[in-house]
C-alpha positions in Angstrom: -7.2 52.1 3.7 -9.0 51.6 7.0 -7.6 50.2 10.3 -9.5 46.9 9.7 -8.2 46.6 6.1 -4.6 47.2 7.3 -4.9 44.5 10.0 -6.6 42.0 7.7 -3.9 42.5 4.9 -1.1 42.0 7.4 -2.8 38.9 8.9 -3.3 37.4 5.5 0.3 38.2 4.6 1.4 36.1 7.6 -1.0 33.3 6.6 -2.9 33.5 9.9 -6.7 32.9 10.2 -9.0 35.1 12.2 -9.3 32.2 14.6 -5.5 32.1 15.0 -5.4 35.9 15.7 -8.2 35.8 18.2 -6.4 33.0 20.1 -3.1 34.9 20.1 -4.6 38.2 21.3 -6.6 36.6 23.2 -10.2 37.5 22.3 -13.4 36.0 20.8 -13.1 35.3 17.1 -16.4 37.0 16.4 -15.2 40.3 18.1 -11.9 40.1 16.2 -13.8 39.8 13.0 -15.6 43.0 13.9 -12.3 44.8 14.1 -11.3 43.7 10.6 -14.8 44.8 9.3 -14.5 48.2 11.1 -17.6 47.5 13.2 -15.6 47.6 16.5 -12.3 49.3 17.4 -9.7 47.4 19.4 -9.0 48.6 22.9 -5.4 49.6 23.7 -4.4 46.1 24.9 -5.9 44.5 21.8 -4.1 47.0 19.6 -0.9 46.3 21.4 -1.2 42.6 20.8 -2.2 43.0 17.2 0.9 45.2 16.6 3.1 42.6 18.3 1.7 39.6 16.5 1.7 41.2 13.1 4.8 43.3 13.6 3.0 46.5 12.7 3.8 50.1 13.8 0.8 51.5 15.6 1.4 54.9 13.9 0.8 53.1 10.5 -2.4 51.5 11.7 -3.8 54.7 13.2 -2.7 57.2 10.5 -1.3 59.4 13.2 0.4 61.7 10.6 -3.0 62.9 9.3 -4.2 64.6 12.5 -3.6 68.3 13.1 -5.8 68.8 16.1 -5.3 66.5 19.1 -8.0 66.2 21.7 -7.3 65.3 25.3 -8.6 61.8 24.7 -6.4 61.5 21.6 -3.4 62.8 23.5 -3.9 60.1 26.2 -4.1 57.5 23.4 -1.0 58.9 21.8 0.9 58.6 25.1 -0.2 55.0 25.4 0.9 54.3 21.9 4.3 56.1 22.6 4.8 53.7 25.5 4.0 50.8 23.2 6.5 52.0 20.5 9.2 52.4 23.2 8.6 48.8 24.3 9.4 47.6 20.8 12.7 49.4 20.3 
């Protein structure tokens, strides 16, 4: 399942529309739709809000258990995600 599919399924489970989500993040509804369709990736702040709103673990969304090699860029992202997880404990 893709990132966008996971987000869409969680949003639908909470009976929220794309417009509702876009307002809560906040961002443009059109751009939010692109995230769910896997046309655009959320930035770290958008990802943080999506996780907060939908009560999702970022590790689930990003399939972090599947990676064996971690690039410098990925390591920075993982550090940002670690901070996000710590904030939710």
